[in-house]
C-alpha positions in Angstrom: 121.1 -81.0 58.7 121.3 -84.2 60.6 119.1 -86.0 58.1 120.2 -86.0 54.5 117.0 -87.3 53.0 116.4 -86.2 49.4 112.6 -86.3 49.9 113.0 -83.9 52.8 115.2 -81.5 50.6 112.8 -81.5 47.7 109.4 -81.7 49.3 107.7 -78.4 49.8 104.1 -77.3 50.1 104.8 -73.6 50.1 107.3 -71.2 48.7 107.9 -69.2 51.8 111.5 -68.5 52.7 112.7 -70.3 55.8 113.9 -68.3 58.8 117.7 -68.1 59.2 117.6 -70.4 62.3 115.2 -72.6 64.1 114.6 -71.2 67.5 116.1 -73.2 70.4 115.8 -71.6 73.9 119.2 -70.4 75.3 120.8 -71.0 71.9 119.2 -68.4 69.5 117.5 -65.1 69.9 113.8 -65.4 70.7 112.0 -64.9 67.3 109.5 -62.3 68.6 110.8 -60.8 71.9 114.5 -60.3 71.0 115.5 -57.3 68.9 117.6 -59.9 66.9 114.7 -62.3 66.5 113.9 -63.6 63.0 110.2 -62.7 63.3 110.5 -59.5 65.3 107.7 -57.1 64.3 105.8 -59.7 62.2 102.1 -59.8 63.0 100.1 -62.8 61.9 96.5 -62.4 61.2 94.1 -64.6 63.2 92.3 -67.3 61.2 88.6 -67.1 61.7 86.3 -70.1 62.0 85.4 -71.6 58.6 88.4 -70.0 56.8 89.5 -73.3 55.3 91.8 -71.9 52.7 93.7 -69.8 55.2 93.9 -72.7 57.6 95.2 -75.0 54.9 97.9 -72.4 54.0 99.1 -72.2 57.6 99.0 -76.0 58.0 101.1 -76.4 54.8 103.6 -73.9 56.1 103.7 -75.7 59.4 104.4 -79.0 57.7 107.2 -77.3 55.6 108.7 -75.9 58.8 108.5 -79.2 60.6 109.9 -81.3 57.8 112.9 -79.0 57.5 113.8 -78.8 61.2 112.1 -75.6 62.3 110.2 -77.2 65.2 109.5 -74.1 67.3 108.2 -72.3 64.3 106.0 -75.1 63.2 104.7 -75.3 66.8 103.7 -71.6 66.5 102.0 -72.1 63.2 100.0 -75.1 64.4 99.1 -73.2 67.6 97.4 -70.5 65.5 95.3 -73.3 63.9 94.5 -74.7 67.4 93.2 -71.3 68.4 91.1 -71.0 65.1 89.6 -74.4 65.8 88.3 -73.1 69.2 90.8 -75.1 71.3 88.2 -77.9 71.6 87.0 -80.8 69.5 88.7 -83.3 67.2 90.3 -80.7 65.0 91.8 -78.8 67.9 93.0 -82.0 69.5 94.7 -83.1 66.3 96.4 -79.7 66.0 97.4 -79.9 69.6 99.0 -83.3 68.9 101.0 -81.7 66.1 102.0 -78.9 68.5 103.2 -81.5 71.0 105.1 -83.4 68.4 106.9 -80.2 67.3 107.6 -79.4 71.0 109.3 -82.8 71.3 111.5 -81.6 68.4 112.5 -78.5 70.3 113.3 -80.5 73.4 115.4 -82.9 71.3 117.4 -79.8 70.0 117.8 -78.8 73.6 119.2 -82.2 74.5 116.4 -82.9 77.0 115.3 -86.5 76.8 112.7 -86.1 79.5 111.0 -83.2 77.7 111.1 -85.2 74.4 109.4 -88.2 76.1 106.8 -85.9 77.9 105.7 -84.1 74.7 105.7 -87.3 72.6 103.5 -89.0 75.3 101.0 -86.1 75.3 100.9 -86.2 71.5 100.0 -89.9 71.7 97.2 -89.2 74.1 95.8 -86.4 71.8 96.0 -88.6 68.7 94.3 -91.4 70.7 91.5 -88.9 71.7 91.0 -88.1 68.0 90.3 -91.8 67.3 88.0 -92.3 70.3 85.1 -90.6 68.4 85.4 -93.0 65.5 84.7 -96.4 67.3 88.4 -97.1 67.7 89.4 -96.4 64.1 92.1 -93.7 63.7 91.0 -90.8 61.7 92.7 -88.7 59.0 92.7 -85.1 59.8 94.3 -82.1 58.0 95.7 -84.6 55.4 97.5 -86.7 58.0 96.8 -90.0 59.6 96.5 -90.1 63.4 97.6 -93.7 63.4 100.7 -92.9 61.5 101.6 -90.0 63.7 100.8 -92.0 66.8 103.2 -94.7 65.7 106.0 -92.2 65.2 105.3 -90.5 68.5 105.4 -94.0 70.2 108.9 -94.5 68.7 110.0 -91.1 70.0 108.4 -91.8 73.4 110.1 -95.2 73.7 113.6 -94.0 72.8 113.8 -90.2 73.3 117.6 -90.4 73.5 117.9 -91.4 69.9 116.6 -88.0 68.8 118.7 -85.7 70.9 120.8 -83.2 68.9 122.0 -80.3 71.1 124.7 -79.0 68.7 124.7 -75.3 68.1 123.7 -75.7 64.4 121.1 -73.2 63.2 118.8 -76.0 61.8 118.8 -79.7 62.4 116.2 -82.3 61.5 116.0 -84.7 64.4 113.2 -86.9 63.3 113.7 -89.6 60.6 110.3 -89.1 59.0 108.6 -86.6 56.8 105.0 -85.4 57.1 103.4 -86.0 53.7 99.8 -84.9 53.7 97.2 -86.6 51.5 94.3 -84.2 51.2 92.3 -86.0 48.6 88.8 -84.8 49.1 89.4 -84.0 52.8 89.7 -80.2 53.6 92.6 -79.0 55.7 90.3 -78.3 58.6 88.1 -81.4 58.5 88.5 -84.5 60.6 
């Protein structure tokens, strides 16, 4: 991995085994559509509205994937939450911001600075939208701070070239930060 952060190596929210590679277009087999894909034949059950325990498990898995350089896979996990949140409202916008942050990681792996910048910029907008309903104060959602995420997205947006890593390695962490949720009394699906 590009990052050799002991916190990254040790910190896990789940015990799921990681896939053998992080999907990068034109570099690895597509996880679902290729007969060699790491998730071929796996069907994920949809998360229904109000299924907070299931949503929390998916979110924790997405964080583990993201923190360990599996950006496409974390994108997919957060997308399932976005759908379960009805694709509208503060929760859905927050999940979509995480999706865009993960997409910036995929573009960094592809070596595409413009894509990194575009996705980081969209994540900033979404995290800003989450704060608009709270009189300008950034909210915590799904155990994460929108303000903290926005600051990291801003650094990515301002200097996308710093995060590019287009080597053919199976997994590389391109971002120098780790998502550390603080759930406290906040449920995984509440904002």
